[in-house]
Residue, then its C-alpha position, 0 to 999 in steps of 0.5 A: m687199308h693204308d698205313p698212315q705213316q706210309v702216306p706223305p703229309i699234304f701240309r707241314i706245320d711247323v711249331s718249333a720256336d725257330t723264328t728263321a724258318a717262319q720268315p717269308t722269302g722276298d718273292h712271297d712278300r711281293m706276292v702278298v703285297f701285290l695280292l693286297r694291292q689288287l684287293l684294295a683296288s677291287q674294294e675301291r672300285q666296289n665303293q665307287l660303283i655303290e656311291e654311284l648307284n646311290r646317286q642314281f637312286s637318289a636322284a630318281q627318288r628326288q625327281r619322283a618326289t618333285e613331280l609328285q609335289q607338283w602334281k599336289d600343287a596343280h590339283p589341291e582339291v583331288a589331293q585333299q580328297c585323296r587324303a579323305a579316302a586314305e583315312t577312311l580306307s585306313r579305318v576300313q583296313t583296320e576293320f578288315l584286319q581284325s576280321m581276318a584275325r577273328e576268322v583265323v583264331h576261330c578256324e585255327d584247327a581247320l586251317m592247320d589240318g586242312e590245306f583246302m581250308l587254307n586255300e579257301f582262306v587265302d583265296r577269300y581274303g588274300p586278293r581283297l587285302a592285296h588290292l586294299n593295300g595297294l589303293l591305300q597306298v596310292f591314296s597316301q602318296l597322292s594325299g601326302t600322307a605317310 
């Protein structure tokens, strides 16, 4: 349809050993320097913004930790009860996860083949697991355990 020899090339690449043709012009040098300076300024601005975000997040985290410690100091008996509750719920969570794992292994074929069985499994265990994890997290934070 089109003869490749009749179509002008879009790019021309010179692979000759002549080094004079490879030297950029003064305008080209100035443009490259200008663009590099713009890139450097943009990168410096990004670094400043990231540092500012980090400072803000760190300050908020420190404030939250301070408030939490003040609450624990004001209510040591509740913090101790939360620690005991967190330990108990941790054992409950372990047993619950083992039960779920046994159920998954026992019903593997049904879960793989039928969407109904998978939905039933998720509906039965999902909300309970999510709430249990949430409660455990709250008790752990209030008790000071990780």
